[in-house]
Steps between C-alpha positions, in 0.01 A plus 500: 500500500388785726768767531636539856619833638570658837140580585600530872665827405169652406358760731187401689251667272678367190514156651132504580407610151730240341355212699149626434574503126641143532179393673275673239698328210458151662125560564424651155677225310343235724820328573446132611277563795521143616875521526549860601163595651613492866808704433310764307236516781772545756654773289163673466447498878848633569453776245204629695722493813769689306253767401413562866867503588572764230207706622653497850836598357352790303315621811815481713705673236232781483520541872879532482471748212242698694715510819807619297288776337369605841846524646633694204234767522568529870873553433422767244277688745782482754739620228287803441452578867867471576593707197278775627632454855857535384428833337301627801795431730668813349304818513753666279443251221352681201248222464374531858172693431395267221588191702300635793194548277519150364573343852182661634296317235691171566451520880125586467458181295644289780723192516393242250685214665256514802201436274362178343599429149179618346482811721858572405422482131223749547715732712793495254271564204360800683848619592601496133198713418579750777862531389415560137438876542855519651684361206715816462617480865560124466717551199685791673601274793571193274211297633266477193669176376463339849131591508446366143673175587291468818172553323601248230591249775157560660321450170693176450401369842140578434512308168661199672243516782222484242668206323542312832134556601384379158713189540353429839144552377551275194684214662415376846740234634403236752759408766866512424577414137773251414816679386570499131826324550313223677254462219781497245661210687172307461448587138854431377497115540155487336621698192820286480290178524279620216795601276696182573198277435410672166860494392503124583190435289663699216762230486233240414426508123127427554460787748728761329227635262244512786716750693638694207274805534533504881878497476510767237280743707686430816831568324378827363403598854829392650697679231308824569568491875867392451541808282374714785766355727769543241406862437508568873845337528632720220356806654666421834836443326474841322420678829771324693778403261789289635822691509864405531647618826845549353422676169150635592375388158170329430520134438 
């Protein structure tokens, strides 16, 4: 009998790989094409759709990641500007002269939020280079860490932007892809039909030997992915242990 587990709990990428492995096993072992051919063909077509859906998901996730990185570097630039401004509000502040020197460089560079993303990347890279000779002044006014964080955030944005453009160049999508959740709803009944049918044939003595290898390989696969889910569940419990409200002791 084929081992059944909560495959619906798999994440989209894991689910896709699991179903692709199921398909590959059935094709490689040439499981009764006359009986299962239509189901295997349907699964094959839906796996292509799933791949397109995952590509769209990865692209959308990269856009979200890129936007967050862009906002973060903007906030760090504002943090630097406001830090300098707060010092310059008090001419008696011992840090005033150093802050004024640094502010001059920052103002000459301009406001990055008014630029396009790529122009902003170039501008902030240049700003970092221009501020490098003023490290002593930056450290004296407590701004060097802010500058370092800002430049790291800018480098991270540039790296994400490169990844995003590579993704677009490698994978062109036509129209609006079906959502992965929608594809999963179509694949689920096909997988269950295959499993139930094979398990049914395993109950027939004359058929049991014919499906022995198929069942063994599918069980190894199911056990592997079930172990992934079990490990994730354990990790979640370790991070968020259940506690007793009265005694505040872990259960």
